[in-house]
MDTraj code that builds the backbone (N, CA, C; nanometers):
import mdtraj as md
import numpy as np

residues = "MET ILE ASP LYS GLU LYS LEU ASN GLU LEU VAL GLY MET ALA SER ASP LYS LEU GLY THR SER ARG ASP ASN ILE GLU LYS ALA MET ASN SER GLY SER LEU ASP LYS ILE LEU GLY ASN LEU LYS PRO GLY ASP ALA ALA ARG LEU GLN ASN VAL LEU LYS ASP LYS ALA ALA THR GLU LYS LEU LEU SER THR PRO GLN ALA GLN GLN LEU LEU LYS LYS ILE ILE GLU GLY LYS".split()
xyz = np.array([
    [0.0841, -0.1182, 0.0000],
    [0.0000, 0.0000, 0.0000],
    [0.0885, 0.1244, 0.0000],
    [0.0519, 0.2240, -0.0779],
    [0.1287, 0.3482, -0.0855],
    [0.0964, 0.4338, 0.0369],
    [0.1995, 0.4916, 0.0981],
    [0.1732, 0.5732, 0.2156],
    [0.1400, 0.7168, 0.1762],
    [0.0866, 0.7898, 0.2719],
    [0.0387, 0.9265, 0.2482],
    [0.1515, 1.0181, 0.1997],
    [0.2703, 1.0010, 0.2547],
    [0.3842, 1.0850, 0.2159],
    [0.4197, 1.0658, 0.0687],
    [0.4236, 0.9400, 0.0235],
    [0.4547, 0.9132, -0.1170],
    [0.3447, 0.9665, -0.2079],
    [0.2201, 0.9519, -0.1638],
    [0.1091, 1.0032, -0.2429],
    [0.1196, 1.1547, -0.2568],
    [0.1539, 1.2231, -0.1495],
    [0.1707, 1.3684, -0.1550],
    [0.2835, 1.4077, -0.2502],
    [0.3923, 1.3311, -0.2494],
    [0.5028, 1.3577, -0.3423],
    [0.4571, 1.3396, -0.4864],
    [0.3808, 1.2336, -0.5111],
    [0.3313, 1.2075, -0.6465],
    [0.2368, 1.3173, -0.6933],
    [0.1507, 1.3636, -0.6040],
    [0.0589, 1.4722, -0.6393],
    [0.1385, 1.5973, -0.6741],
    [0.2414, 1.6256, -0.5978],
    [0.3257, 1.7414, -0.6266],
    [0.3958, 1.7304, -0.7599],
    [0.4483, 1.6117, -0.7902],
    [0.5157, 1.5919, -0.9189],
    [0.4164, 1.6003, -1.0340],
    [0.2983, 1.5426, -1.0148],
    [0.1961, 1.5500, -1.1195],
    [0.1555, 1.6946, -1.1427],
    [0.1456, 1.7701, -1.0362],
    [0.1116, 1.9119, -1.0469],
    [0.2136, 1.9858, -1.1318],
    [0.3403, 1.9615, -1.1051],
    [0.4473, 2.0262, -1.1819],
    [0.4455, 1.9832, -1.3281],
    [0.4332, 1.8529, -1.3511],
    [0.4391, 1.7997, -1.4877],
    [0.3185, 1.8401, -1.5716],
    [0.1997, 1.8448, -1.5092],
    [0.0776, 1.8739, -1.5839],
    [0.0422, 2.0220, -1.5857],
    [0.1151, 2.1015, -1.5084],
    [0.0904, 2.2449, -1.5080],
    [-0.0423, 2.2836, -1.4451],
    [-0.0801, 2.2132, -1.3411],
    [-0.2038, 2.2449, -1.2701],
    [-0.1760, 2.2415, -1.1207],
    [-0.2669, 2.2945, -1.0424],
    [-0.2423, 2.3040, -0.8985],
    [-0.2610, 2.1699, -0.8287],
    [-0.1955, 2.1569, -0.7154],
    [-0.2119, 2.0369, -0.6322],
    [-0.3583, 2.0204, -0.5941],
    [-0.4224, 2.1331, -0.5638],
    [-0.5629, 2.1306, -0.5234],
    [-0.6505, 2.0717, -0.6339],
    [-0.6250, 2.1132, -0.7588],
    [-0.7029, 2.0599, -0.8709],
    [-0.6824, 1.9095, -0.8862],
    [-0.5597, 1.8645, -0.8694],
    [-0.5316, 1.7214, -0.8814],
    [-0.5993, 1.6443, -0.7688],
    [-0.5907, 1.6950, -0.6468],
    [-0.6537, 1.6272, -0.5338],
    [-0.8051, 1.6226, -0.5496],
    [-0.8653, 1.7324, -0.5950],
    [-1.0103, 1.7341, -0.6175],
    [-1.0489, 1.6327, -0.7245],
    [-0.9716, 1.6270, -0.8310],
    [-1.0003, 1.5324, -0.9393],
    [-0.9865, 1.3884, -0.8904],
    [-0.8840, 1.3620, -0.8105],
    [-0.8648, 1.2269, -0.7573],
    [-0.9800, 1.1881, -0.6656],
    [-1.0202, 1.2801, -0.5795],
    [-1.1261, 1.2502, -0.4832],
    [-1.2624, 1.2348, -0.5487],
    [-1.2857, 1.3079, -0.6556],
    [-1.4155, 1.3009, -0.7235],
    [-1.4188, 1.1905, -0.8285],
    [-1.3024, 1.1401, -0.8652],
    [-1.2954, 1.0384, -0.9699],
    [-1.3063, 1.0968, -1.1093],
    [-1.3014, 1.2293, -1.1204],
    [-1.3131, 1.2965, -1.2497],
    [-1.1775, 1.3528, -1.2897],
    [-1.1033, 1.2749, -1.3633],
    [-0.9683, 1.3138, -1.4008],
    [-0.9584, 1.3626, -1.5448],
    [-1.0724, 1.3822, -1.6114],
    [-1.0721, 1.4184, -1.7532],
    [-0.9861, 1.5408, -1.7830],
    [-1.0031, 1.6464, -1.7064],
    [-0.9265, 1.7691, -1.7320],
    [-0.7777, 1.7482, -1.7042],
    [-0.7490, 1.6734, -1.6011],
    [-0.6104, 1.6483, -1.5627],
    [-0.5404, 1.5612, -1.6666],
    [-0.6129, 1.4643, -1.7215],
    [-0.5539, 1.3687, -1.8144],
    [-0.5582, 1.4157, -1.9585],
    [-0.6002, 1.5378, -1.9806],
    [-0.6143, 1.5907, -2.1160],
    [-0.4855, 1.5936, -2.1961],
    [-0.3715, 1.5912, -2.1297],
    [-0.2432, 1.5960, -2.1999],
    [-0.1954, 1.4588, -2.2466],
    [-0.2648, 1.3536, -2.2043],
    [-0.2263, 1.2183, -2.2449],
    [-0.2987, 1.1776, -2.3722],
    [-0.2466, 1.0747, -2.4386],
    [-0.3167, 1.0172, -2.5533],
    [-0.4490, 0.9614, -2.5023],
    [-0.5567, 0.9702, -2.5802],
    [-0.6886, 0.9252, -2.5326],
    [-0.6898, 0.7832, -2.4762],
    [-0.6255, 0.6896, -2.5428],
    [-0.6232, 0.5518, -2.4931],
    [-0.5493, 0.5391, -2.3616],
    [-0.4368, 0.6100, -2.3494],
    [-0.3587, 0.6065, -2.2257],
    [-0.4368, 0.6691, -2.1110],
    [-0.5027, 0.7803, -2.1389],
    [-0.5814, 0.8487, -2.0366],
    [-0.6947, 0.7594, -1.9871],
    [-0.7625, 0.6913, -2.0779],
    [-0.8737, 0.6034, -2.0401],
    [-0.8253, 0.4877, -1.9536],
    [-0.7136, 0.4269, -1.9921],
    [-0.6602, 0.3152, -1.9136],
    [-0.6181, 0.3615, -1.7742],
    [-0.5513, 0.4746, -1.7675],
    [-0.5074, 0.5256, -1.6382],
    [-0.6271, 0.5601, -1.5508],
    [-0.7275, 0.6213, -1.6091],
    [-0.8456, 0.6590, -1.5318],
    [-0.9162, 0.5350, -1.4767],
    [-0.9254, 0.4298, -1.5562],
    [-0.9894, 0.3068, -1.5084],
    [-0.9150, 0.2472, -1.3901],
    [-0.7832, 0.2488, -1.3955],
    [-0.7045, 0.1955, -1.2837],
    [-0.7203, 0.2840, -1.1609],
    [-0.7142, 0.4156, -1.1794],
    [-0.7208, 0.5069, -1.0658],
    [-0.8577, 0.5089, -0.9986],
    [-0.9621, 0.4733, -1.0707],
    [-1.0963, 0.4685, -1.0118],
    [-1.1100, 0.3515, -0.9152],
    [-1.0291, 0.2504, -0.9327],
    [-1.0340, 0.1298, -0.8501],
    [-0.9185, 0.1350, -0.7504],
    [-0.9510, 0.1670, -0.6256],
    [-0.8470, 0.1862, -0.5244],
    [-0.7586, 0.0623, -0.5089],
    [-0.8194, -0.0548, -0.5101],
    [-0.7414, -0.1778, -0.4950],
    [-0.6461, -0.1966, -0.6129],
    [-0.6938, -0.1676, -0.7337],
    [-0.6087, -0.1808, -0.8524],
    [-0.4947, -0.0797, -0.8486],
    [-0.5247, 0.0418, -0.8028],
    [-0.4221, 0.1456, -0.7928],
    [-0.3135, 0.1035, -0.6941],
    [-0.3557, 0.0566, -0.5769],
    [-0.2583, 0.0142, -0.4765],
    [-0.1769, -0.1055, -0.5256],
    [-0.2429, -0.1986, -0.5955],
    [-0.1722, -0.3145, -0.6492],
    [-0.0683, -0.2702, -0.7516],
    [-0.1085, -0.1798, -0.8405],
    [-0.0173, -0.1293, -0.9426],
    [0.1017, -0.0581, -0.8799],
    [0.0754, 0.0296, -0.7839],
    [0.1825, 0.1083, -0.7231],
    [0.2742, 0.0259, -0.6335],
    [0.2284, -0.0925, -0.5939],
    [0.3121, -0.1751, -0.5065],
    [0.4023, -0.2710, -0.5840],
    [0.3909, -0.2739, -0.7159],
    [0.4766, -0.3627, -0.7946],
    [0.6207, -0.3122, -0.7926],
    [0.7168, -0.4028, -0.8046],
    [0.8574, -0.3601, -0.8069],
    [0.8866, -0.2607, -0.9195],
    [0.8228, -0.2803, -1.0351],
    [0.8456, -0.1897, -1.1476],
    [0.7958, -0.0489, -1.1157],
    [0.6776, -0.0404, -1.0553],
    [0.6230, 0.0905, -1.0197],
    [0.7085, 0.1561, -0.9122],
    [0.7532, 0.0780, -0.8144],
    [0.8377, 0.1329, -0.7092],
    [0.9690, 0.1860, -0.7662],
    [1.0258, 0.1133, -0.8614],
    [1.1498, 0.1578, -0.9248],
    [1.1260, 0.2867, -1.0035],
    [1.0161, 0.2918, -1.0777],
    [0.9833, 0.4116, -1.1545],
    [0.9579, 0.5302, -1.0626],
    [0.8829, 0.5083, -0.9553],
    [0.8565, 0.6158, -0.8597],
    [0.9866, 0.6668, -0.7986],
    [1.0763, 0.5753, -0.7680],
    [1.2054, 0.6150, -0.7111],
    [1.2817, 0.7030, -0.8095],
    [1.2828, 0.6643, -0.9376],
    [1.3515, 0.7443, -1.0395],
    [1.2875, 0.8815, -1.0535],
    [1.1547, 0.8849, -1.0517],
    [1.0835, 1.0125, -1.0652],
    [1.1142, 1.1024, -0.9465],
    [1.1052, 1.0466, -0.8276],
    [1.1275, 1.1248, -0.7059],
    [1.2709, 1.1758, -0.6986],
    [1.3659, 1.0925, -0.7413],
    [1.5066, 1.1330, -0.7380],
    [1.5449, 1.2196, -0.8572],
    [1.4548, 1.2341, -0.9527],
    [1.4818, 1.3178, -1.0692],
    [1.5772, 1.2565, -1.1680],
    [1.5822, 1.1252, -1.1771],
    [1.6741, 1.0564, -1.2688],
    [1.6004, 1.0079, -1.3899],
])
top = md.Topology()
chain = top.add_chain()
for i, resn in enumerate(residues, 1):
    res = top.add_residue(resn, chain, resSeq=i)
    for name in ("N", "CA", "C"):
        top.add_atom(name, md.element.get_by_symbol(name[0]), res)
traj = md.Trajectory(xyz[None], top)
């Protein structure tokens, strides 16, 4: 399971990368409406990501994989 600190870091990075506020990202995550946030992705990629993020168990499973942990580490470290 992803902890609150890592989630906050991810929200901050997403905010920077997508050019939107942390508040907007958090509201979109909480409401399940990520359409505006995901507008910069390819339509198919955005749809797949939204489906995973709507399912809390699927999101936690995805983020707990070794590949996701490695990617998150690279993102957080800026590598």
